[in-house]
MARLUM-443595 format. One record per residue (C-alpha): residue number from 1; x, y, z. Coordinates in steps of 0.05 Angstrom, whole numbers. Example, Ala and Ser with C-alpha at 12.3 -4.5 7.8 and 13.67 -1.06 7.14 Angstrom:
pt k: 1 | px: 246 | py: -90 | pz: 156
pt k: 2 | px: 273 | py: -21 | pz: 143
//
This chain:
pt k: 1 | px: 3662 | py: 291 | pz: 352
pt k: 2 | px: 3708 | py: 234 | pz: 373
pt k: 3 | px: 3763 | py: 196 | pz: 338
pt k: 4 | px: 3786 | py: 131 | pz: 341
pt k: 5 | px: 3828 | py: 118 | pz: 413
pt k: 6 | px: 3901 | py: 121 | pz: 408
pt k: 7 | px: 3944 | py: 65 | pz: 427
pt k: 8 | px: 3999 | py: 119 | pz: 447
pt k: 9 | px: 3948 | py: 153 | pz: 500
pt k: 10 | px: 3982 | py: 171 | pz: 566
pt k: 11 | px: 3965 | py: 113 | pz: 613
pt k: 12 | px: 3920 | py: 78 | pz: 566
pt k: 13 | px: 3849 | py: 75 | pz: 598
pt k: 14 | px: 3840 | py: 1 | pz: 571
pt k: 15 | px: 3897 | py: -22 | pz: 603
pt k: 16 | px: 3870 | py: 1 | pz: 676
pt k: 17 | px: 3858 | py: -46 | pz: 728
pt k: 18 | px: 3790 | py: -36 | pz: 755
pt k: 19 | px: 3817 | py: -23 | pz: 826
pt k: 20 | px: 3873 | py: 22 | pz: 814
pt k: 21 | px: 3856 | py: 86 | pz: 856
pt k: 22 | px: 3861 | py: 140 | pz: 796
pt k: 23 | px: 3900 | py: 207 | pz: 808
pt k: 24 | px: 3896 | py: 280 | pz: 788
pt k: 25 | px: 3951 | py: 268 | pz: 745
pt k: 26 | px: 3913 | py: 210 | pz: 700
pt k: 27 | px: 3851 | py: 253 | pz: 714
pt k: 28 | px: 3883 | py: 305 | pz: 675
pt k: 29 | px: 3920 | py: 258 | pz: 622
pt k: 30 | px: 3855 | py: 237 | pz: 603
pt k: 31 | px: 3815 | py: 299 | pz: 600
pt k: 32 | px: 3873 | py: 331 | pz: 549
pt k: 33 | px: 3863 | py: 266 | pz: 503
pt k: 34 | px: 3793 | py: 274 | pz: 502
pt k: 35 | px: 3790 | py: 339 | pz: 489
pt k: 36 | px: 3832 | py: 325 | pz: 429
pt k: 37 | px: 3770 | py: 273 | pz: 410
pt k: 38 | px: 3795 | py: 203 | pz: 439
pt k: 39 | px: 3740 | py: 160 | pz: 446
pt k: 40 | px: 3771 | py: 115 | pz: 499
pt k: 41 | px: 3803 | py: 174 | pz: 539
pt k: 42 | px: 3722 | py: 210 | pz: 538
pt k: 43 | px: 3694 | py: 133 | pz: 559
pt k: 44 | px: 3750 | py: 136 | pz: 614
pt k: 45 | px: 3735 | py: 206 | pz: 648
pt k: 46 | px: 3649 | py: 179 | pz: 638
pt k: 47 | px: 3671 | py: 115 | pz: 679
pt k: 48 | px: 3714 | py: 150 | pz: 725
pt k: 49 | px: 3668 | py: 210 | pz: 747
pt k: 50 | px: 3598 | py: 167 | pz: 735
pt k: 51 | px: 3581 | py: 167 | pz: 812
pt k: 52 | px: 3590 | py: 246 | pz: 811
pt k: 53 | px: 3550 | py: 259 | pz: 755
pt k: 54 | px: 3497 | py: 204 | pz: 775
pt k: 55 | px: 3490 | py: 239 | pz: 844
pt k: 56 | px: 3487 | py: 315 | pz: 809
pt k: 57 | px: 3430 | py: 291 | pz: 764
pt k: 58 | px: 3391 | py: 254 | pz: 820
pt k: 59 | px: 3393 | py: 313 | pz: 855
pt k: 60 | px: 3366 | py: 351 | pz: 791
pt k: 61 | px: 3304 | py: 309 | pz: 797
pt k: 62 | px: 3296 | py: 317 | pz: 871
pt k: 63 | px: 3232 | py: 294 | pz: 906
pt k: 64 | px: 3184 | py: 339 | pz: 857
pt k: 65 | px: 3203 | py: 300 | pz: 795
pt k: 66 | px: 3219 | py: 231 | pz: 824
pt k: 67 | px: 3186 | py: 176 | pz: 784
pt k: 68 | px: 3181 | py: 222 | pz: 726
pt k: 69 | px: 3246 | py: 234 | pz: 700
pt k: 70 | px: 3289 | py: 186 | pz: 711
pt k: 71 | px: 3372 | py: 206 | pz: 725
pt k: 72 | px: 3397 | py: 146 | pz: 681
pt k: 73 | px: 3361 | py: 177 | pz: 622
pt k: 74 | px: 3385 | py: 247 | pz: 634
pt k: 75 | px: 3465 | py: 215 | pz: 635
pt k: 76 | px: 3446 | py: 172 | pz: 572
pt k: 77 | px: 3433 | py: 234 | pz: 531
pt k: 78 | px: 3488 | py: 275 | pz: 564
pt k: 79 | px: 3535 | py: 224 | pz: 547
pt k: 80 | px: 3510 | py: 224 | pz: 478
pt k: 81 | px: 3515 | py: 299 | pz: 479
pt k: 82 | px: 3588 | py: 299 | pz: 501
pt k: 83 | px: 3614 | py: 253 | pz: 456
pt k: 84 | px: 3582 | py: 289 | pz: 395
pt k: 85 | px: 3607 | py: 366 | pz: 427
pt k: 86 | px: 3674 | py: 345 | pz: 450
pt k: 87 | px: 3703 | py: 387 | pz: 392
pt k: 88 | px: 3675 | py: 448 | pz: 434
pt k: 89 | px: 3698 | py: 428 | pz: 500
pt k: 90 | px: 3760 | py: 471 | pz: 523
pt k: 91 | px: 3801 | py: 440 | pz: 592
pt k: 92 | px: 3814 | py: 495 | pz: 623
pt k: 93 | px: 3819 | py: 499 | pz: 702
pt k: 94 | px: 3805 | py: 452 | pz: 750
pt k: 95 | px: 3747 | py: 399 | pz: 748
pt k: 96 | px: 3742 | py: 430 | pz: 676
pt k: 97 | px: 3712 | py: 365 | pz: 642
pt k: 98 | px: 3664 | py: 353 | pz: 705
pt k: 99 | px: 3632 | py: 424 | pz: 701
pt k: 100 | px: 3626 | py: 424 | pz: 627
pt k: 101 | px: 3590 | py: 352 | pz: 633
pt k: 102 | px: 3547 | py: 378 | pz: 694
pt k: 103 | px: 3532 | py: 439 | pz: 653
pt k: 104 | px: 3503 | py: 396 | pz: 598
pt k: 105 | px: 3464 | py: 355 | pz: 653
pt k: 106 | px: 3432 | py: 418 | pz: 674
pt k: 107 | px: 3399 | py: 436 | pz: 602
pt k: 108 | px: 3388 | py: 360 | pz: 602
pt k: 109 | px: 3348 | py: 364 | pz: 666
pt k: 110 | px: 3313 | py: 426 | pz: 643
pt k: 111 | px: 3288 | py: 392 | pz: 572
pt k: 112 | px: 3267 | py: 340 | pz: 598
pt k: 113 | px: 3217 | py: 378 | pz: 644
pt k: 114 | px: 3195 | py: 418 | pz: 590
pt k: 115 | px: 3183 | py: 355 | pz: 551
pt k: 116 | px: 3135 | py: 333 | pz: 609
pt k: 117 | px: 3098 | py: 401 | pz: 625
pt k: 118 | px: 3086 | py: 402 | pz: 555
pt k: 119 | px: 3049 | py: 330 | pz: 552
pt k: 120 | px: 2994 | py: 359 | pz: 585
pt k: 121 | px: 2980 | py: 296 | pz: 623
pt k: 122 | px: 2978 | py: 262 | pz: 696
pt k: 123 | px: 3047 | py: 238 | pz: 682
pt k: 124 | px: 3042 | py: 196 | pz: 746
pt k: 125 | px: 3014 | py: 148 | pz: 702
pt k: 126 | px: 3101 | py: 138 | pz: 672
pt k: 127 | px: 3130 | py: 132 | pz: 742
pt k: 128 | px: 3169 | py: 60 | pz: 743
pt k: 129 | px: 3173 | py: 17 | pz: 801
pt k: 130 | px: 3235 | py: 18 | pz: 834
pt k: 131 | px: 3292 | py: -38 | pz: 816
pt k: 132 | px: 3336 | py: -66 | pz: 856
pt k: 133 | px: 3381 | py: -62 | pz: 793
pt k: 134 | px: 3378 | py: -14 | pz: 746
pt k: 135 | px: 3366 | py: -21 | pz: 659
pt k: 136 | px: 3430 | py: -4 | pz: 649
pt k: 137 | px: 3468 | py: -52 | pz: 693
pt k: 138 | px: 3421 | py: -107 | pz: 663
pt k: 139 | px: 3447 | py: -90 | pz: 595
pt k: 140 | px: 3520 | py: -90 | pz: 616
pt k: 141 | px: 3505 | py: -169 | pz: 647
pt k: 142 | px: 3467 | py: -184 | pz: 588
pt k: 143 | px: 3529 | py: -158 | pz: 550
pt k: 144 | px: 3579 | py: -205 | pz: 583
pt k: 145 | px: 3527 | py: -266 | pz: 586
pt k: 146 | px: 3525 | py: -259 | pz: 510
pt k: 147 | px: 3607 | py: -261 | pz: 494
pt k: 148 | px: 3594 | py: -334 | pz: 533
pt k: 149 | px: 3617 | py: -315 | pz: 601
pt k: 150 | px: 3568 | py: -309 | pz: 660
pt k: 151 | px: 3581 | py: -249 | pz: 688
pt k: 152 | px: 3570 | py: -202 | pz: 743
pt k: 153 | px: 3592 | py: -119 | pz: 755
pt k: 154 | px: 3652 | py: -119 | pz: 803
pt k: 155 | px: 3650 | py: -40 | pz: 791
pt k: 156 | px: 3579 | py: -19 | pz: 780
pt k: 157 | px: 3595 | py: 50 | pz: 768
pt k: 158 | px: 3656 | py: 47 | pz: 721
pt k: 159 | px: 3609 | py: -2 | pz: 685
pt k: 160 | px: 3549 | py: 33 | pz: 673
pt k: 161 | px: 3589 | py: 99 | pz: 657
pt k: 162 | px: 3619 | py: 59 | pz: 601
pt k: 163 | px: 3565 | py: 24 | pz: 580
pt k: 164 | px: 3533 | py: 97 | pz: 573
pt k: 165 | px: 3589 | py: 121 | pz: 533
pt k: 166 | px: 3586 | py: 67 | pz: 489
pt k: 167 | px: 3520 | py: 72 | pz: 471
pt k: 168 | px: 3525 | py: 141 | pz: 455
pt k: 169 | px: 3578 | py: 122 | pz: 396
pt k: 170 | px: 3535 | py: 82 | pz: 360
pt k: 171 | px: 3502 | py: 99 | pz: 303
pt k: 172 | px: 3435 | py: 136 | pz: 309
pt k: 173 | px: 3392 | py: 80 | pz: 282
pt k: 174 | px: 3424 | py: 27 | pz: 320
pt k: 175 | px: 3428 | py: 70 | pz: 384
pt k: 176 | px: 3349 | py: 89 | pz: 384
pt k: 177 | px: 3343 | py: 14 | pz: 370
pt k: 178 | px: 3380 | py: -12 | pz: 430
pt k: 179 | px: 3356 | py: 46 | pz: 483
pt k: 180 | px: 3284 | py: 33 | pz: 468
pt k: 181 | px: 3280 | py: -38 | pz: 455
pt k: 182 | px: 3335 | py: -62 | pz: 507
pt k: 183 | px: 3328 | py: -9 | pz: 563
pt k: 184 | px: 3259 | py: 26 | pz: 547
pt k: 185 | px: 3236 | py: -48 | pz: 545
pt k: 186 | px: 3187 | py: -15 | pz: 486
pt k: 187 | px: 3153 | py: -57 | pz: 438
pt k: 188 | px: 3187 | py: -78 | pz: 374
pt k: 189 | px: 3127 | py: -62 | pz: 334
pt k: 190 | px: 3118 | py: 22 | pz: 376
pt k: 191 | px: 3197 | py: 27 | pz: 353
pt k: 192 | px: 3187 | py: 0 | pz: 280
pt k: 193 | px: 3127 | py: 56 | pz: 278
pt k: 194 | px: 3183 | py: 106 | pz: 313
pt k: 195 | px: 3236 | py: 91 | pz: 257
pt k: 196 | px: 3193 | py: 92 | pz: 199
pt k: 197 | px: 3222 | py: 14 | pz: 189
pt k: 198 | px: 3190 | py: -55 | pz: 186
pt k: 199 | px: 3192 | py: -99 | pz: 259
pt k: 200 | px: 3250 | py: -144 | pz: 220
pt k: 201 | px: 3292 | py: -85 | pz: 205
pt k: 202 | px: 3293 | py: -52 | pz: 279
pt k: 203 | px: 3300 | py: -125 | pz: 297
pt k: 204 | px: 3373 | py: -122 | pz: 257
pt k: 205 | px: 3397 | py: -43 | pz: 277
pt k: 206 | px: 3378 | py: -70 | pz: 345
pt k: 207 | px: 3419 | py: -135 | pz: 340
pt k: 208 | px: 3479 | py: -102 | pz: 302
pt k: 209 | px: 3472 | py: -43 | pz: 364
pt k: 210 | px: 3486 | py: -101 | pz: 422
pt k: 211 | px: 3542 | py: -130 | pz: 376
pt k: 212 | px: 3586 | py: -68 | pz: 375
pt k: 213 | px: 3570 | py: -58 | pz: 442
pt k: 214 | px: 3596 | py: -114 | pz: 471
pt k: 215 | px: 3658 | py: -107 | pz: 420
pt k: 216 | px: 3657 | py: -39 | pz: 452
pt k: 217 | px: 3647 | py: -69 | pz: 524
pt k: 218 | px: 3695 | py: -137 | pz: 520
pt k: 219 | px: 3761 | py: -98 | pz: 507
pt k: 220 | px: 3737 | py: -67 | pz: 576
pt k: 221 | px: 3730 | py: -135 | pz: 619
pt k: 222 | px: 3753 | py: -108 | pz: 679
pt k: 223 | px: 3692 | py: -78 | pz: 695
pt k: 224 | px: 3654 | py: -151 | pz: 693
pt k: 225 | px: 3676 | py: -224 | pz: 726
pt k: 226 | px: 3648 | py: -296 | pz: 726
pt k: 227 | px: 3583 | py: -298 | pz: 758
pt k: 228 | px: 3602 | py: -363 | pz: 788
//
């Protein structure tokens, strides 16, 4: 499990401009800090490597599962598992963090395939229409707008990787409410049944989750700029 970020961590990720190049030494320092449970360093690694992780997830999905398995869903589940299991990560060898997360992506993809096969229904009906903007990207912009600053994303991979890392840190009930309502766009009544809560309780959970995400993303405002 992660612990609160260390203000003394080397090359504090929260202070790094989005357009500043990230060298191997910085990645190594973040990797070592993350292995000790530093949440901010772990988020920084997700942001820095998000494109690589997304590319791997997309290759796993391929043509066979396109429209049936969403690579973003695979990554979100992966980031949650990584945050919960960081105490088992050992930063040994080159690209250790990437290799560790890649193995989690592989396991989450296999789990997704097994879930689909267990459903025994025409999964083509589950296909989502292609969208120019991803659900996570839309939520990142929404969080910026809620903070009173009309926003646009200036570093898409970093912003989405960071948002996924922040979602992974939410308490489980808040995380489920945010994911189901704001990412899956499920009806509140459906989420209430899934969580065995009243609809008002689910709305409050989602609201508290968004408030926490806004605070977490707020200290990473380098990913967003004014939309004007």
